[in-house]
C-alpha positions in Angstrom: 0.0 0.0 0.3 1.6 3.2 -1.6 2.2 6.1 1.7 2.0 9.6 2.2 4.9 11.8 2.6 6.0 14.7 4.7 9.0 16.6 4.6 9.2 19.2 6.9 12.4 22.1 7.2 14.7 20.0 5.1 18.2 21.4 4.5 20.5 19.2 2.3 24.4 19.7 2.3 27.6 18.6 -0.1 30.2 18.7 3.1 29.7 23.0 4.1 28.0 23.7 0.8 24.1 23.6 1.3 22.2 22.5 -1.8 18.7 23.0 -0.4 17.3 25.0 2.3 14.0 24.3 4.2 11.9 22.4 1.9 8.9 21.4 3.5 5.9 19.8 1.4 3.3 16.9 1.6 3.2 13.7 -1.3 0.2 12.5 -1.3 -0.6 8.4 -1.4 -0.9 7.1 -5.1 -0.3 10.4 -6.8 2.8 11.6 -9.4 4.1 14.5 -8.2 6.7 16.5 -10.6 9.6 18.2 -9.9 10.5 20.8 -11.6 13.2 23.7 -12.5 16.6 25.1 -13.6 19.5 22.5 -13.9 21.7 23.1 -10.7 18.7 24.1 -8.2 18.7 20.9 -6.0 16.0 19.0 -7.4 17.8 15.7 -8.0 19.3 16.0 -4.7 16.2 16.1 -2.6 14.4 13.0 -4.6 17.9 11.6 -3.0 17.1 12.5 0.5 13.8 11.0 0.0 15.6 7.3 0.1 18.5 7.8 2.4 20.6 7.9 -1.3 22.1 11.4 -0.4 24.4 10.6 2.3 26.0 7.8 0.2 28.1 11.0 -1.4 31.1 11.3 1.1 30.4 14.5 3.3 27.1 14.9 2.4 24.4 15.4 5.1 20.4 16.1 6.0 18.6 17.9 8.3 15.3 18.0 8.7 12.3 15.5 8.7 10.8 12.8 6.3 8.0 11.1 7.1 6.6 8.4 5.6 3.3 7.7 7.1 4.6 9.2 10.1 7.6 7.2 10.5 10.7 9.5 10.3 12.9 8.1 7.9 16.3 9.6 9.7 15.7 8.5 13.0 18.5 7.1 14.1 17.0 3.3 14.5 15.9 3.7 11.0 18.4 1.6 9.2 19.0 3.0 5.3 18.5 0.0 3.5 15.2 -0.5 5.2 14.4 2.9 3.6 15.6 2.0 0.1 13.0 -0.8 0.1 10.1 0.7 0.8 10.8 3.7 -1.2 12.7 2.6 -4.9 14.4 4.5 -7.3 14.9 4.7 -11.2 18.0 6.5 -12.7 18.0 8.8 -15.6 19.8 6.5 -17.7 18.5 2.7 -17.6 21.2 0.9 -15.7 20.4 -2.9 -15.9 22.9 -5.1 -14.4 25.3 -5.8 -17.7 26.4 -9.2 -16.7 22.8 -10.8 -15.6 19.9 -11.7 -17.5 16.4 -10.5 -17.6 15.3 -12.7 -15.1 18.4 -12.1 -12.9 18.4 -8.6 -13.5 14.4 -8.6 -12.0 15.1 -11.1 -9.5 18.3 -9.3 -7.8 16.7 -7.3 -5.1 14.7 -10.2 -3.9 18.0 -12.3 -3.9 19.3 -10.0 -1.6 15.7 -10.0 1.0 16.7 -13.8 1.8 15.8 -17.4 0.5 12.9 -17.4 -2.0 11.3 -21.0 -3.6 11.9 -21.2 -7.4 8.1 -20.9 -8.1 8.0 -17.8 -6.2 10.1 -16.1 -7.8 9.4 -17.2 -11.5 5.6 -15.6 -10.6 7.1 -12.2 -8.7 9.2 -12.0 -11.5 6.5 -11.9 -14.4 4.1 -10.2 -12.4 6.8 -7.7 -12.2 7.9 -7.3 -16.0 4.2 -7.8 -16.6 3.4 -4.8 -14.1 6.4 -2.8 -16.2 4.5 -3.6 -19.3 7.6 -5.8 -20.7 6.6 -9.3 -20.0 4.8 -9.8 -23.6 8.4 -8.5 -25.4 10.5 -10.7 -23.4 8.8 -14.0 -22.0 10.6 -15.8 -24.2 13.9 -14.3 -24.3 14.0 -14.0 -20.1 17.7 -16.1 -19.9 19.2 -13.4 -22.5 21.1 -10.5 -21.2 19.4 -7.6 -20.0 21.9 -5.0 -21.5 20.7 -6.6 -25.1 17.3 -4.8 -24.9 16.5 -1.4 -26.5 16.8 1.6 -24.0 13.5 2.1 -23.8 13.3 -1.9 -22.7 16.0 -1.5 -20.5 14.2 1.4 -18.5 11.3 -0.5 -18.2 13.1 -3.7 -17.0 14.6 -0.7 -14.3 11.2 -0.1 -13.4 10.5 -3.9 -13.2 13.4 -4.6 -10.6 12.4 -1.4 -8.7 8.7 -2.8 -8.4 10.0 -6.5 -8.0 10.5 -5.8 -4.0 7.1 -4.1 -3.4 8.1 -0.3 -2.7 5.6 1.9 -1.1 7.2 5.1 -3.3 9.1 4.9 -6.2 11.3 8.0 -7.2 12.2 8.4 -10.7 15.1 11.1 -11.3 14.5 11.9 -15.5 13.7 8.6 -16.5 13.0 9.3 -19.8 15.7 12.1 -20.9 18.0 9.2 -22.3 15.0 7.9 -24.3 13.1 8.4 -27.6 9.4 10.1 -28.1 7.8 6.4 -28.4 10.1 4.8 -25.5 9.1 7.8 -23.3 4.9 7.3 -24.1 5.4 3.9 -23.1 7.4 5.3 -19.8 4.5 7.8 -19.3 1.6 5.3 -19.9 2.8 3.0 -17.3 3.5 5.9 -14.7 -0.1 6.8 -15.2 -1.2 2.5 -14.8 2.0 2.4 -11.6 0.1 5.7 -9.6 -3.0 3.1 -9.1 -0.5 0.6 -6.5 2.2 3.5 -5.6 3.4 7.1 -4.9 5.7 8.3 -7.3 8.3 11.1 -7.5 9.5 12.6 -11.2 12.2 15.0 -11.7 11.5 15.9 -15.0 13.2 18.8 -17.6 10.4 18.4 -20.0 7.4 20.7 -19.5 5.2 18.9 -21.8 5.9 15.7 -19.2 5.0 17.2 -16.1 1.4 18.7 -17.2 0.8 15.0 -18.5 1.7 12.8 -16.5 1.6 14.7 -12.7 -1.3 15.3 -10.2 0.7 18.1 -8.5 3.8 20.3 -9.4 6.8 21.7 -7.2 9.2 24.4 -9.1 12.4 24.5 -7.5 15.2 27.7 -7.8 17.7 29.2 -6.9 17.2 32.7 -4.9 20.3 33.6 -6.7 23.8 31.9 -7.8 25.9 30.0 -5.1 22.5 30.0 -2.9 21.0 26.7 -2.0 17.7 25.5 -3.8 14.3 26.3 -2.4 10.7 25.2 -3.8 9.0 28.4 -5.2 5.8 26.9 -5.6 4.0 23.5 -5.4 0.3 23.2 -6.4 -2.2 20.9 -8.8 -0.3 20.6 -11.9 -3.4 21.7 -14.1 -3.3 24.9 -11.9 0.1 25.6 -11.6 0.5 25.4 -16.0 -2.3 27.4 -16.1 -2.4 30.1 -13.6 0.6 29.8 -11.3 1.3 31.9 -7.9 4.4 33.4 -8.3 6.5 35.2 -11.7 9.4 32.8 -11.7 7.3 30.0 -11.9 5.4 31.5 -14.7 8.8 32.7 -16.5 9.7 28.9 -16.5 7.1 27.7 -17.8 6.3 29.9 -20.5 9.9 29.8 -21.4 11.3 33.6 -20.3 13.1 32.4 -17.8 16.6 33.7 -17.1 
């Protein structure tokens, strides 16, 4: 069951450099939230704070609260690995494990969680590939390398791998930026289906994509060069794209930015 995320007063640092400042928002269950804004304003950094990937970078740290249905993901007793199991991630470039078959790519995360019987594993792999709209294209070559698929298929394989461990939230960092328009449309259609089960958060530079797929949109920007990124405005996507409250949001959406 997907979960609500509540973020309050969040700052993220790389060493002494503050990358984002005082971000607070609520991300609703079974919805798609898009983060938009110019490069370097902290969208991807913020996304990585939601599953504790940010702190993997040496010297990086987070202050503030991230609550998943009331549970503080940064509480001292919470293991980062368990957070990443609950909050899955799909990256900008498709990254299937190159030496593994299609089947093993999907099964990889499940095997880390302990021993699973072959028939159970077969069922989860099939369900995950169906969930990623990939099963019909690969069911006859599950033992072939995942790296042999097209770019769009590889990205759907990565989505299948992410959903196989049954996360509650799915983070997507520009999941279509390396894909052609047809593959992009396939991923967008897939997102619309997946939000029935998962809470989805997406970073995108594509305004049309944000307008097409998301329920809510947050606009990130820098107050000034060298200053931390902030959320300038967050609202229902339809309102953000037709009647934003802030001039900076309107300028960015209409291309008059900078």
